[in-house]
N, C-alpha and C positions, 0 to 999 in steps of 0.2 A: 073201768073193768071190761062192761061190756063194748063200746066201742072196740076197743081191740079184739076181741072174738069175734063182732059184725065187721069186723076188717078184716083181720086171718080165714074166717070163715069165706065173705062174697072172695079175699083171693084164690081160696081152692078151690070154689066152686070156677071160677075165672078158668082157671087150668085145668081144670077137670072135664070143663067143655071143648077148652081148645083141643084134649086131644084127644078126646070123641069127634070134634069135627072135621082133625085131619085125620083120623081111623078113616071115616064117612067119606069125604071128601065131598059134605052136605054141611047144611047146618043143623046143629043137630040142638032139639027144643026138647030137654026128657025138664022135668021137675024135681031139683036135685033134693030130695030126703034127706036131710040129716045122718039119720039111724040107717038108713042102707050102707049097705060093703058096697066098697068101689066094685069089687064084681056084679052086684047085682046090677050098678049101676051102667055096667056096660068095658067098663075097662078092664081089658086082660094085664098078660104078664107082662109084654113089651106096651100095654100100653100106662102100666104103675110105672114101669122103668120111664117110664118120659115124660109121671108122672109126677115123680121126682124130680126127677132136672132140674124141671118147668118154677115151683116149688122151692127147688134151695136159691137158684138165681131170684126168684122175684122176690123172697122173705132171707135170703143172705144166709142159713138155716143151712144145716149138715142130713138132711132124714136118707134114711137107706130106705132099701126098697125093702127090707127086715123090719125097719118101724111101719112099715105102710101097713103090711102087711100084718102086723101086732095090732096097732090101732087103725083098725079097718075101715072106718067110714068117715065120711065128713065132722061129724059134732067131736069122734073119740078124737082125732087127728088133732084141733082144731085144738079143745082141751091140751092135748101132748105141748104144739107148737107154745101155746099160751102161756103154759106151767117155763120148757126154757126161757122164757123173756124175765 
């Protein structure tokens, strides 16, 4: 169970970095606190839409933007996805 959690969490982190880097056109070195909201991490609504798309492609999920707003931190979304599987 812990390995699956780590895999999902790390995958989500990669997607967050990818969106932040594409929005800023420069490498983003933010340390991601798993309890901070995605908005606090710097993702706006457009970034969250891109994030949802990347997550769905990478993990084969169908996470909507509404789910991301409901489970709005790395830890919450990781646990939500973990419960789906």
